[in-house]
C-alpha positions in Angstrom: 5.8 16.4 23.1 3.4 15.8 20.1 3.5 12.5 18.3 2.9 11.9 14.6 -0.1 9.7 14.0 -1.3 8.5 10.8 -5.1 9.5 10.3 -5.8 7.8 7.0 -4.3 6.0 4.0 -5.7 6.1 0.5 -4.3 3.5 -1.8 -5.1 2.7 -5.5 -3.7 0.5 -8.1 -1.4 -1.4 -5.7 -1.5 -5.2 -6.1 -4.9 -6.5 -5.4 -6.3 -3.0 -4.6 -8.1 -1.7 -7.6 -7.7 1.7 -9.3 -10.9 2.7 -7.6 -8.9 2.6 -4.5 -9.5 2.0 -0.7 -9.3 4.4 2.1 -8.6 3.4 5.6 -9.1 5.7 8.6 -7.0 5.0 11.7 -8.1 5.6 15.2 -6.1 7.1 18.0 -6.5 3.8 19.9 -6.1 0.5 17.9 -6.8 -0.2 14.2 -7.5 -3.7 13.1 -7.7 -4.9 9.5 -10.6 -7.5 9.2 -11.8 -9.0 5.9 -12.1 -12.2 4.0 -9.1 -13.9 2.2 -8.2 -11.8 -0.9 -9.5 -8.5 0.4 -6.1 -6.8 0.4 -5.0 -6.9 4.2 -1.6 -8.3 3.5 -1.1 -6.0 0.5 -1.8 -3.0 2.8 1.1 -4.3 5.0 3.1 -4.7 2.0 2.6 -1.1 1.1 4.1 0.0 4.5 7.0 -2.4 3.8 7.5 -0.6 0.4 7.4 2.8 2.2 10.2 1.6 4.5 12.3 0.6 1.5 11.7 4.0 0.0 12.9 5.8 3.2 16.1 3.9 3.1 16.9 4.4 -0.6 16.1 0.7 -1.4 13.0 1.1 -3.5 14.6 -0.6 -6.5 15.5 -3.5 -4.4 11.9 -3.9 -3.1 10.5 -3.6 -6.6 13.0 -6.4 -7.7 12.1 -8.8 -4.9 8.4 -8.3 -5.5 8.5 -9.1 -9.2 8.7 -5.7 -10.9 5.7 -3.7 -12.0 3.7 -6.7 -13.1 3.5 -7.9 -9.5 3.0 -4.4 -7.9 0.3 -2.9 -10.1 -3.2 -4.0 -10.0 -3.4 -6.6 -12.9 -0.1 -5.5 -14.2 1.1 -2.5 -16.3 -1.3 -3.3 -19.1 -4.3 -2.6 -17.0 -2.9 -0.1 -14.3 -0.3 2.4 -15.4 0.4 3.8 -11.9 -0.4 3.4 -8.3 -1.6 6.2 -6.1 -1.2 6.7 -2.3 -2.2 9.5 0.0 -1.2 9.5 3.7 -2.3 12.0 6.2 
């Protein structure tokens, strides 16, 4: 039986992740997020939480709990008009 595995994540404009974006490649073994405080590790995890809320038709609830667009978009909606994500 084949299992689905995430190969990479590209994320831009989400919380502390700038509009230039970040791409993380996942290995077949173990993937560890390392970086200094403020690098965006927790925000990557938060993005997966958002995906979970999306899959359970509760995205509106997640956005409200997070503080709406001002908290989800990089420097708020005045600077970032959209977030972009690509998963493979």
